[in-house]
BAFI-3210 file (N, C-alpha, C; in Angstrom, 3 decimals, decimal comma, padded with zeros to 6 digits):
// residues 118
n [1|2|3|4|5|6|7|8|9|10|11|12|13|14|15|16|17|18|19|20|21|22|23|24|25|26|27|28|29|30|31|32|33|34|35|36|37|38|39|40|41|42|43|44|45|46|47|48|49|50|51|52|53|54|55|56|57|58|59|60|61|62|63|64|65|66|67|68|69|70|71|72|73|74|75|76|77|78|79|80|81|82|83|84|85|86|87|88|89|90|91|92|93|94|95|96|97|98|99|100|101|102|103|104|105|106|107|108|109|110|111|112|113|114|115|116|117|118]
n.u [-036,262|-038,441|-041,075|-044,243|-044,712|-042,288|-040,488|-041,728|-043,596|-042,719|-043,606|-046,152|-045,826|-044,789|-044,169|-042,106|-040,130|-041,757|-042,311|-041,027|-041,161|-039,177|-040,384|-041,276|-043,602|-045,807|-045,722|-048,486|-048,992|-046,772|-047,172|-049,583|-048,700|-046,704|-048,255|-049,594|-052,012|-055,264|-056,431|-058,827|-058,502|-056,839|-054,923|-056,232|-058,872|-059,509|-059,289|-061,586|-063,614|-066,188|-065,434|-062,625|-062,488|-063,690|-061,916|-059,515|-060,273|-060,622|-058,013|-056,589|-057,132|-056,132|-053,567|-050,381|-049,019|-050,272|-051,974|-053,199|-053,037|-049,894|-048,337|-045,611|-043,145|-042,962|-045,445|-046,109|-048,166|-048,185|-048,800|-049,477|-048,473|-050,722|-052,859|-052,001|-052,054|-054,798|-055,499|-054,074|-055,460|-057,878|-057,180|-056,471|-057,961|-056,872|-054,656|-055,947|-057,172|-054,859|-053,809|-055,864|-055,784|-053,236|-053,609|-055,519|-054,039|-052,077|-053,668|-054,583|-052,347|-050,448|-047,480|-046,699|-045,560|-042,787|-042,620|-045,155|-046,377|-048,928]
n.v [-214,559|-214,015|-211,779|-210,957|-208,339|-206,965|-207,575|-207,763|-205,716|-202,950|-200,298|-200,327|-200,437|-198,036|-196,860|-198,115|-201,084|-204,218|-206,082|-209,354|-212,617|-215,413|-217,506|-216,573|-215,260|-212,435|-209,206|-207,672|-205,130|-203,602|-203,801|-202,406|-199,844|-199,383|-199,331|-197,042|-197,112|-196,217|-195,308|-196,643|-198,918|-200,686|-203,604|-204,678|-203,835|-205,102|-207,812|-208,196|-208,281|-210,069|-211,219|-211,535|-213,284|-215,556|-216,090|-216,610|-218,904|-220,748|-220,664|-221,789|-224,438|-224,957|-223,885|-224,899|-225,375|-223,198|-222,149|-220,059|-216,466|-214,987|-213,272|-211,206|-210,353|-207,600|-206,813|-207,023|-208,426|-211,433|-213,085|-215,699|-215,351|-215,471|-214,715|-212,181|-210,916|-210,816|-209,087|-206,751|-206,226|-205,447|-203,088|-201,488|-200,815|-200,588|-202,229|-204,697|-204,894|-205,047|-207,522|-209,247|-208,868|-209,884|-212,556|-213,280|-212,956|-214,925|-217,234|-217,258|-217,982|-216,047|-214,122|-212,838|-209,776|-208,546|-206,063|-205,067|-204,509|-205,360]
n.w [-041,494|-044,278|-045,031|-046,499|-045,906|-045,205|-047,273|-049,841|-050,057|-049,512|-049,878|-048,883|-046,215|-045,135|-042,736|-041,387|-040,546|-040,088|-037,191|-036,699|-035,376|-034,116|-035,417|-037,756|-037,557|-037,640|-036,197|-034,952|-033,794|-034,602|-037,321|-037,605|-036,859|-038,830|-041,119|-040,760|-039,382|-038,236|-034,949|-034,250|-035,674|-034,441|-033,316|-031,045|-031,422|-033,846|-033,154|-031,701|-033,542|-035,301|-037,705|-037,465|-035,316|-036,400|-038,541|-037,114|-035,738|-037,863|-038,914|-036,821|-037,168|-039,693|-040,136|-039,662|-036,471|-035,325|-032,637|-031,534|-031,053|-030,165|-027,492|-026,741|-024,182|-024,310|-025,130|-027,800|-030,253|-031,905|-035,004|-037,403|-040,871|-042,665|-041,049|-040,288|-042,778|-043,214|-041,128|-041,944|-044,273|-043,246|-042,036|-044,222|-047,154|-049,722|-049,561|-049,310|-051,857|-053,437|-052,557|-053,365|-056,132|-056,656|-055,937|-057,881|-060,235|-059,819|-059,668|-062,277|-063,608|-064,108|-063,611|-060,457|-059,664|-057,734|-055,089|-054,956|-057,382|-058,885]
ca.u [-037,350|-038,974|-042,531|-044,838|-044,711|-040,962|-039,721|-042,450|-044,476|-042,173|-044,382|-047,361|-045,460|-043,873|-043,869|-041,005|-040,172|-042,747|-041,662|-041,230|-040,530|-038,339|-041,188|-041,725|-044,907|-045,814|-046,183|-049,647|-048,868|-045,816|-047,834|-050,525|-047,916|-046,042|-049,257|-050,246|-053,402|-055,985|-056,600|-059,957|-058,111|-055,761|-055,100|-057,237|-060,197|-059,703|-059,460|-062,951|-064,603|-066,636|-064,628|-061,316|-062,708|-063,952|-060,669|-058,575|-060,760|-060,283|-056,551|-056,096|-057,293|-055,502|-052,187|-049,542|-048,379|-051,017|-053,035|-053,691|-052,101|-048,889|-047,918|-044,298|-043,019|-043,150|-046,832|-046,349|-049,011|-047,695|-049,735|-048,932|-048,606|-052,080|-053,690|-051,533|-052,556|-056,196|-055,523|-053,639|-056,558|-058,904|-056,664|-056,267|-058,681|-055,961|-053,862|-056,818|-057,306|-053,592|-053,727|-056,824|-055,265|-052,106|-054,197|-056,157|-052,968|-051,471|-054,646|-054,677|-051,063|-049,595|-046,457|-046,938|-044,315|-042,450|-042,773|-046,553|-046,852|-049,789]
ca.v [-214,958|-212,912|-211,700|-210,125|-206,948|-206,359|-207,827|-207,574|-204,547|-201,883|-199,058|-200,482|-200,306|-196,899|-196,425|-198,863|-202,545|-204,918|-207,068|-210,777|-213,413|-216,507|-218,449|-215,876|-214,644|-210,995|-208,395|-206,890|-203,727|-202,927|-203,730|-201,290|-198,603|-199,238|-199,022|-195,804|-197,433|-195,340|-195,882|-197,581|-200,101|-201,335|-205,050|-204,974|-203,645|-206,145|-209,111|-208,256|-208,396|-211,427|-211,717|-212,007|-214,468|-216,659|-216,366|-217,230|-220,265|-221,560|-220,730|-222,721|-225,784|-225,124|-223,387|-225,731|-224,726|-222,034|-222,462|-218,782|-215,352|-214,979|-211,949|-211,254|-209,600|-206,181|-206,550|-207,216|-209,585|-212,081|-213,960|-216,223|-214,405|-215,428|-213,934|-210,798|-210,381|-210,485|-207,871|-205,626|-205,950|-204,744|-201,735|-200,709|-201,410|-200,665|-203,434|-205,824|-204,969|-205,521|-208,952|-209,938|-208,835|-210,823|-213,906|-213,493|-213,158|-216,228|-218,253|-217,261|-218,383|-214,901|-213,848|-211,741|-209,023|-208,079|-204,628|-204,657|-204,183|-206,469]
ca.w [-042,363|-045,058|-045,025|-047,537|-045,476|-045,219|-048,482|-051,096|-050,086|-048,674|-049,961|-048,083|-044,806|-045,162|-041,386|-040,789|-040,642|-039,282|-036,322|-036,933|-034,316|-034,585|-036,201|-038,952|-037,308|-037,835|-035,074|-035,381|-033,374|-035,489|-038,627|-037,488|-036,864|-040,125|-042,136|-040,332|-039,069|-037,312|-033,613|-034,223|-036,438|-033,682|-033,177|-030,013|-032,023|-034,850|-032,486|-031,187|-034,620|-035,602|-038,815|-036,997|-034,477|-037,316|-039,234|-036,175|-035,474|-039,034|-039,008|-035,806|-037,720|-040,994|-040,180|-038,796|-035,333|-034,831|-031,674|-031,032|-031,121|-029,101|-027,045|-026,094|-022,930|-024,604|-025,506|-029,232|-030,559|-033,113|-035,700|-038,658|-041,970|-043,231|-040,127|-040,399|-044,049|-042,982|-040,307|-042,779|-045,201|-042,473|-041,808|-045,435|-048,288|-050,868|-049,357|-049,630|-053,311|-053,953|-052,263|-054,222|-057,500|-056,708|-055,935|-059,171|-061,222|-059,544|-060,058|-063,736|-064,166|-064,418|-062,610|-059,533|-059,562|-056,399|-054,889|-054,944|-058,726|-059,304]
c.u [-037,833|-040,490|-042,993|-044,707|-043,349|-040,230|-040,453|-043,212|-043,945|-042,972|-045,672|-047,083|-044,427|-043,443|-042,769|-041,163|-041,202|-042,026|-042,023|-040,546|-039,717|-039,064|-041,644|-043,106|-044,747|-046,371|-047,309|-049,565|-047,896|-046,383|-048,805|-049,789|-047,304|-047,021|-050,042|-051,731|-054,003|-056,227|-057,726|-059,685|-056,963|-055,985|-056,177|-058,653|-060,495|-060,007|-060,885|-064,005|-064,974|-065,803|-063,281|-061,457|-062,913|-062,668|-059,676|-058,981|-060,416|-058,771|-055,967|-056,193|-056,401|-054,055|-051,358|-048,897|-049,120|-052,128|-053,583|-052,619|-051,136|-048,524|-046,573|-044,282|-043,256|-044,559|-047,126|-047,144|-048,558|-048,730|-049,051|-049,246|-050,027|-053,023|-053,305|-052,009|-054,030|-056,310|-055,144|-054,728|-057,688|-058,478|-056,781|-056,915|-057,798|-055,083|-054,691|-056,956|-056,014|-053,435|-054,663|-056,372|-054,097|-052,625|-054,797|-055,110|-052,335|-052,397|-054,747|-053,344|-050,151|-048,609|-046,879|-045,609|-044,056|-042,640|-044,197|-047,132|-047,681|-050,911]
c.v [-213,745|-212,954|-210,829|-208,647|-206,285|-206,509|-207,496|-206,263|-203,371|-200,590|-199,135|-200,276|-199,194|-196,453|-197,215|-200,359|-203,115|-205,998|-208,480|-211,528|-214,550|-217,542|-217,835|-215,276|-213,131|-210,293|-207,469|-205,425|-202,978|-202,819|-202,554|-199,962|-198,354|-198,858|-197,764|-196,027|-196,462|-196,072|-196,919|-198,841|-200,848|-202,845|-205,416|-204,827|-204,757|-207,493|-209,288|-208,434|-209,851|-212,041|-212,255|-213,251|-215,705|-217,067|-217,086|-218,667|-221,200|-221,742|-221,697|-224,160|-226,008|-224,650|-224,173|-224,899|-223,534|-222,488|-221,196|-217,714|-215,436|-213,547|-212,074|-210,372|-208,105|-205,820|-206,679|-208,498|-210,160|-213,050|-214,521|-215,262|-214,345|-214,618|-212,458|-210,148|-209,998|-209,197|-206,645|-205,236|-205,197|-203,301|-200,889|-201,407|-201,519|-201,895|-204,658|-205,984|-205,500|-207,024|-209,736|-209,960|-209,814|-212,259|-214,229|-213,738|-214,538|-217,356|-218,378|-217,571|-217,248|-214,693|-212,675|-211,037|-208,608|-206,581|-204,154|-204,319|-205,352|-206,002]
c.w [-043,153|-044,999|-046,177|-047,179|-045,596|-046,540|-049,774|-051,190|-049,279|-048,736|-049,155|-046,595|-044,650|-043,770|-040,701|-040,965|-039,686|-038,486|-036,745|-035,802|-034,940|-035,419|-037,525|-038,802|-037,319|-036,589|-035,505|-034,968|-034,284|-036,904|-038,655|-037,578|-038,237|-041,235|-041,797|-040,075|-038,074|-035,999|-033,576|-035,057|-035,748|-033,625|-032,156|-030,561|-033,019|-034,207|-031,965|-032,281|-034,852|-036,722|-038,362|-036,132|-035,345|-038,042|-038,329|-035,882|-036,639|-039,130|-037,984|-036,290|-038,941|-041,096|-039,171|-037,692|-034,763|-033,901|-031,027|-031,165|-029,947|-028,765|-026,351|-024,843|-023,129|-025,033|-026,991|-029,427|-031,897|-033,662|-036,937|-039,806|-042,534|-042,342|-040,211|-041,701|-043,905|-042,170|-041,144|-043,774|-044,524|-042,221|-043,067|-046,634|-049,523|-050,768|-049,725|-051,142|-053,932|-053,732|-053,185|-055,677|-057,657|-056,754|-057,309|-060,255|-061,043|-060,002|-061,572|-064,414|-064,565|-063,291|-061,744|-059,346|-058,128|-056,316|-054,965|-056,306|-059,253|-060,184]
res [m|s|s|i|f|n|d|l|l|p|e|q|v|a|g|g|r|v|a|e|d|g|f|g|w|i|g|l|h|s|l|h|k|a|m|a|g|e|r|h|k|s|p|a|e|w|i|q|t|e|g|s|k|s|l|i|k|v|a|q|k|e|v|a|g|f|d|g|l|r|t|d|e|g|g|e|v|f|a|p|e|v|v|a|i|s|y|a|s|w|i|n|a|s|f|l|v|m|v|l|r|a|y|t|r|l|r|n|g|k|t|v|l|s|g|g|n|v]
***
């Protein structure tokens, strides 16, 4: 499967490929590492924020097949792409601005270029 992190935004994840599971869900720990996130921006810290709790609750209702974060045997926490995008936006404000600009271009009928050039 392809994700926004591995295929469209390689410069945003300079620290390596982001783990994906068989469902196309994104590994939050590998995303944190790839985006060179600071320790206080770890998945465990994000999951405790009110914003993430609210987002996860809404996503459980609106994202098909999502009933909560999944953890594999190695401790990687997997989330659907929309949840992972929210987490990445919390790690890196530049990433959030890029996502918002892409959304605005799409909403206004403009082409969103690959490679993060939005």
